[in-house]
N, C-alpha and C positions, 0 to 999 in steps of 0.2 A: 275468232269466231267460235271456236270449240269450247270456250270457257263456260258457256251456258249449259254445257252438258255435265259439268262437275257436280257431284252430289252435294257439295257444300253450299250451292246456290239455294237459298230458301224459297225461291219462286218455283223450283222444279218439284213436281209432285213425286213423292217416293212411291215405289211399287207397293210397298206395304200398306199404303193408304187405301188401295183398292180393296183389300181384304176387310176393311171396316165399313165399306159401303154396302148397304143392304137393300135400299129401295131403287127401283128402276128410274124414278124421277131424279134421284140424286146422281145416278150414273149418267143420265142424259145431260144434266146440268154441268157436271164435271167435264164431259166430253166437249161441250160447247166452249169451254174455257181453255182448252189445251190445243196445241198445234196438231194439225192433221195434214196428210200429204195433199189431199184435194185442196184444202185451204191454202197451203203454201204455193201450189201450182197456180191457183186462181189469182193470188196476190201478185205472183211474178208476172202473169199475163197482164194484169192491171197496170203494173209498173211499166211494162214494155209499151202498153198502149199510151200511157201518159208521155213517155219519152218520145214516141213516134209523132205525137202532136207537135211538140216543140221542135222536134227534128225537122219536120216539114216546113214549119215557119222559118226556122233558121236557114234551112237549105235554100228557100226561095229568096231570102234576104241576108245572104252571108255577110258577116262582119267580124273583124278582129275582136270587137267588144264582146260578141257572143261567145267566142272561143274562151276568152279570159273569164268572163262572168260565169259561163257554164262550167268551166274547169274548177275555178275556185269555189263557186257556190256548191257544186257537187261534192267537192272534197270536204267542205265544211259540214255538209249534211251527213256524210259518211262518218266523219270523226265524232260528230255529236251523237249519232246513233250508236257508235261503238262504245262511247263513254256511258250513255244512258239508253240501253237497248229498249226500255219500255216506251220510249218516244218514237219507236220505229214506224208506227202507223202514220205518223206525220212526217218524220224525217225521210223515210223511203220515197214517198211520192214527191217530196221537195227535191230529193236527189235526182229522181227520174226527170223531172221538169228541167232542172238546171243542166243535166247531162245531155238532154236532147238539144239544147242550144249549142253545146260544144260539138256534138256529133254532126248536127246538120251543117254548121259552118265549116268544119274541117273537111267534111265530105264534099261540100261545094268547091272548095279550093283544090282538092285532089282531082275532082271530076273535070274542072276547068283545065288542069294541066295534063291529065291523062284520061283520054276517052275510054269509057267502059270500066274504069278501075273500081268504082263504087259497087257495081253489081258483082264483080269478081270477088271483092272483099267480103260482101254480105254472104255470098254463096260459100266461100271458104270458112267463114265464121260459123255458120249454122251447120255446115257439113262436119266441121271439127267438133262442134258441140255434140252432135249425134254420135260421132265416132267415139268420143271420150265417154259418153253415156254407156255405150255398148261395152267399152273396156271396163268401166266401173261395175256394170251389172254382171259381167262374166267373171269378175274377181281376178282379172289378169294383174291388176295393180291393187295391192292391199293398202288400205288407209290406216297405217300405224302411227303412233306418236312420233317415231323417228322420221317417218315419211313427211308428216305435217311440219315438223321442225325444219327439215331440209328445204321444203318448198317455201316456207315462210322466210327463211334466211336468204334464199336465192331471190325471192320477190323483193325483200327489203334492200338487197344489194342493187337490184335493177332500179328500184325507185330512187335510191340515193344517187345513182349515176344520172338519172333523168333530172333530178333536182339540181345537181351540179351543172348539167347541160343547160338548163333554163337560166341559172344564174350566170353561166358563162356567156350566154347570148346577149346579156346586158353588159357584161364586163369586158367583152371583146375577145373571148377565147372559146375554143370548141373542144369537146371531148374527142380524142382521136378515134377515128374509124366508126363512131356511133352512127353518123349520118352518111357515111360514104357509100357509094354504089358499087365499090369494088368487091372482090371475093371476101375480104375480111368483114366488111360492113354487112354484106349479105349473110355471112355466117353468124354474125352477132344477132341479126334479126331472127334467124332460125332458132338460136338458143333462147332468145327472149320469148318467142312464140311457144317453144317447148315448155318453158316455165309457166306460161299462161295456161297451157293445156293441163298441166298438173294441178293448177289452181282449180280448174273445173272439176277435177276428181274430188278435191276437198269440198267444193260447193255441193256436189251431189251427195256426198257423205253427210254434210250438215243437214240436208233435208231429211234423210233417213234417221240419223241419230237424234235429231230434234223430235221427230214423231215417236221414236222408241222411248225417249226420256220423258215424254209428255211435257214438253217445254210449254211455257205460256203462249197464249194465242198470238201475242204481238211478234213472236219470233217468226211467224209466217212472213211478215213484212221484212224482217231482218235477213232471213236466209234468201228471200227473193231479191233483195237489194244486193246481197253479196254475189249472187249469180250474175246479176245485171252488170255489176262493176267489172267482173272478169270478162264478160262478153264484149263490153265496150272496149276494154283494154286489148282484147284479142283482135277485134275489128280494126282498131287503129294500127296495131302492129302489122296486120295483113295489108293495110293501105300503104304503110311505109315499105314493106317488103316488095310489094308489087311495083311501087314507084322506083325502087332501086333497080329492079330488073329492067324496067322501061328505060331508065336513065343510062343503064350500062350497054344498051343495044346500039 
């Protein structure tokens, strides 16, 4: 996600360009073509709204098909936007719509098995987001290149384990402890949630760095999608953690 901040990207306006702007009309025109914090927040809220529409539909009519279509469709949209960020204005809403199908269906299944778990997971997700935003704003955690690299590597390792787990579910084997409700399984969930929280820090930094770098306007959709990806991941992990606690009682 941070690649768009590199100066070698020809789409990023160089700060020196501002010195060559003399008319107010030109300044206004240029401002309308670059990423702003207000625009990024608005785009994120729009994506969340789109996701909520399909989430409600999927929750009311849960299906395994929605889970797989939502998960694979959302993944395809994210990959496409990552390869071609300029398509984010289309890819991000498509991701939100697909991801809503996944979130709604999986929430319905958890709600059927464990009463009240969805509300708890939603509360924990947004509470965690606000907490990590405060952590970021106070500078307790500095977003350095080493920090980003470490979080990306940890995230990649977790995603690899999940891919192996999915393949294993079809091949007849399970990843040890990953889905267990014992102390080790619960501990693994806490570690995964911790990594997801650190991803939130990187997402918040992408918003600020994109504005500072005068990133292209479409990056408002891109960073909004990035934040939504992390929030969905965090929400699902809280569902899994809470279900483990309930199963261990």
